[in-house]
C-alpha positions as CSV (number, residue, x, y, z in Angstrom):
1,S,98.3,163.9,-137.3
2,E,96.1,166.9,-136.7
3,K,95.1,169.4,-134.0
4,R,91.3,169.5,-133.3
5,L,89.2,171.7,-131.1
6,F,86.0,170.5,-129.6
7,D,83.6,172.9,-127.9
8,N,81.4,171.3,-125.2
9,G,79.4,174.5,-124.4
10,A,81.4,175.2,-121.3
11,N,84.9,175.3,-122.7
12,T,87.0,174.3,-125.7
13,I,89.0,171.1,-125.5
14,K,92.2,171.0,-127.6
15,H,93.5,167.7,-128.9
16,E,96.9,167.5,-130.7
17,G,98.2,164.5,-132.6
18,I,94.9,163.0,-133.5
19,V,95.1,160.7,-136.5
20,F,92.3,161.9,-138.8
21,G,91.6,160.8,-142.3
22,C,89.6,162.0,-145.3
23,V,87.9,160.0,-148.0
24,H,88.2,161.3,-151.6
25,H,86.3,158.4,-153.2
26,E,83.9,155.9,-151.6
27,D,82.7,153.0,-153.7
28,N,80.1,151.2,-151.7
29,P,76.8,150.3,-153.6
30,D,75.0,149.8,-150.3
31,F,74.9,153.6,-149.6
32,A,71.9,155.2,-151.4
33,L,73.0,157.8,-153.9
34,R,76.6,157.3,-152.7
35,K,76.4,160.3,-150.4
36,V,78.9,159.7,-147.6
37,P,79.5,162.9,-145.6
38,G,82.6,161.4,-143.8
39,L,84.0,158.5,-141.9
40,V,85.1,158.3,-138.3
41,G,86.7,155.3,-136.5
42,L,84.4,154.2,-133.7
43,G,86.0,150.8,-133.1
44,R,88.0,149.7,-130.1
45,G,91.4,150.0,-131.7
46,P,94.1,152.6,-130.8
47,L,93.3,154.8,-133.8
48,S,89.6,155.1,-133.0
49,L,88.4,158.6,-132.2
50,V,87.2,157.5,-128.8
51,K,90.6,156.0,-127.8
52,Q,92.4,159.1,-129.0
53,I,90.4,161.6,-127.0
54,G,89.0,159.3,-124.3
55,S,91.1,160.6,-121.4
56,S,89.9,164.2,-121.9
57,I,86.2,163.2,-122.1
58,D,86.2,160.9,-119.1
59,D,86.1,158.0,-121.5
60,K,82.4,158.8,-122.3
61,F,81.2,159.1,-125.9
62,A,77.8,158.9,-127.5
63,Y,76.5,159.5,-131.0
64,C,73.0,159.6,-132.6
65,L,72.0,158.0,-135.9
66,P,69.0,159.8,-137.2
67,P,66.7,158.5,-139.9
68,Y,68.4,158.6,-143.3
69,R,66.1,161.4,-144.7
70,N,66.5,163.6,-141.6
71,E,68.5,166.7,-142.3
72,K,69.0,167.7,-138.7
73,I,70.6,165.8,-135.9
74,P,69.3,166.5,-132.3
75,W,72.4,167.1,-130.2
76,D,72.7,167.3,-126.4
77,S,76.3,168.0,-125.3
78,S,75.4,168.4,-121.7
79,N,76.0,165.8,-118.9
80,S,72.2,165.0,-119.0
81,A,72.8,162.8,-122.0
82,M,73.5,159.4,-120.6
83,M,73.7,155.9,-122.1
84,Q,71.7,153.2,-120.5
């Protein structure tokens, strides 16, 4: 397990005991050029990132999937970002 710090712009949230994994080799021919920057569990299971940190983020979580060729991800960490 790990200790991770998340900065939401107003303060830093510390999480200890997060199960966090790394990938040293990824073999999936569906990914163009085999460039996978990382993996994160977004499922509903107990080891997903959302389940592990949910209570400290009011069980709210959102992510953005930009076009494949986009180098920058627009990010809004304020409360104005709402899922509908």
